[in-house]
N, C-alpha and C positions, 0 to 999 in steps of 0.2 A: 381241781386244776387238771388232773390227769384225764378226766372224762372230756374236757374241752378239746384236748389234742385229738382224741378219737373222733369227735364230732366234726372238727375242722378238717381232718384228714378225709373223712367220709364225704363231707360236703364238697371238697375240692376234687376228689377222684370219682365220685358216683356217676358222673356223666360218661365215664368210660366203661361202666358195667354193661354186661351183655344180658339183655332181657331174654327170658325163656331159655336159659342155658341148658336146662334139662332136655329140652327138645333137641338141641344140637348134639348133646351127648348120645341120645337115643339114635339120632340119625347116623352118628359115627359108628355105633354098634351095628345098626342095620347094614351099613356099608361093609363093615367087617364080616358080618355073616354072609353077605353076598360074595365077598372075596373068598371066604372059606368054602362056599359051595362050588365056586368056579375053579379055584386053584388054592387048595389049602396050604400048599408048600410056600406060597408067596407071603402068607402071614408071618412066616419066620423072619422075613426081612423088615418087618414093621415092629417087632417086639422091643421092649426096653432091655437092652443088653449092654451094660457098661463096657464090656470088652470090645464089642463092635463099634460102639460110639467113640472110644478112644483110638480106634483104628481108622476113623474118618467118616463113619456112617452116622453123621449128626442128625439126620432126619428122624432117627429113632427117638430123639428127645420129644418129638411131637406125635409121631405116628403110633406109638404104643397105645394111645387112647382109642384108636380104631379097633384094636384087637378085642373082640367081644368076650364076655364070660363064657366058659365052655359049656355047651349043651348039645345034645344030638337029637332033641325032640323039638320040632318046630312049634308045637302048641305051647310047650313050656317056655320057649324062647319069647313068643308073643306076649304071654302073660307076664313074664319077667320084665320085658321092655315097657309094657303098660304100667306095671307096678312102680318101677323106678321113675318113670315120667310123672306119675301121679303124686308120689311122695315128694319128689324134687320140686315140682311146681307149687305144691302146698307150702313147702318150706320157703320158697322164694316169695310167695305172697305174704307169709307171716313175718319173715326176717327182713324182707326187702331185697331188691335185686343186687345191690352192692354187697351186702353181707353174705348173701348166698354165693355170689361169685368169688368172694374172698375165701369162703369155706372150701369150695370145690378146687379152686386153683392152688390153695395152700396144700390141700391133700395131694394133688398131683405133683406139686413141687417137692413135698416131703417124700413122696414115693421115689422120685428121681434121686434125691439126695440119699435116701436109704439104700438104693441100689448101688450107688457109688461107694457108700460107706461099707457095705458088705463086700464089694469088690476089693476095697482097700484092705479089709481084714483078711480076705482070702489071699491077697498078694503078700501080706506080711507073714502069713502062715506058710507061704510057699505053694499055694494052690491057685496062682493067678491065671492059669490057662483054662480054668473052668468056664464053660459057656453057660450063661444064665437063661437063655432062650425064653421060655414062657413063664419063668419064675415070678417076674414082676408084671402085674396087670392092674386093671382098675377094680379088681375084686374088693380090695380094702377101702378104696374110695367109695364104692357102692355100699359097702357095709357101714361106713361112717355116715352116709346119708340116711340109711335106715336107723342107725343109732341116734342121730340128731332128731329124726322125726319122732322116735319113741321117747326121747328125753323132752322134746318140746310139748308133746301131747300126752 
């Protein structure tokens, strides 16, 4: 009976799944690298920083995805982007678009929730004025894609 709920849920909402989501994520990273080359300081306004979000900068709930993984070597950057696109699209083919979307979006959602949880812990301990800056990124979302790929294959 429990499995029927999941199938019905997937059947009902699979039409909203975004096909080729890995490509969009890579495009976001490429855009982030472009911003970093043009004006690296501007990326600081796009990071996932709960302190700044609570002060009204709500765009950070979405724009932190643009902030690319740190690297200063363009060749390594291109290899990394191709690698994540390759394993992401493979997982999407194997799991299906809906399940891959759920996996990525839940990873992003839990990263946001984790940032606010850590901010809450800091506030309780009296360190609420700490700026988190680049502490939260898509690094762990990317690592979870790699882990999922390794576990699947």
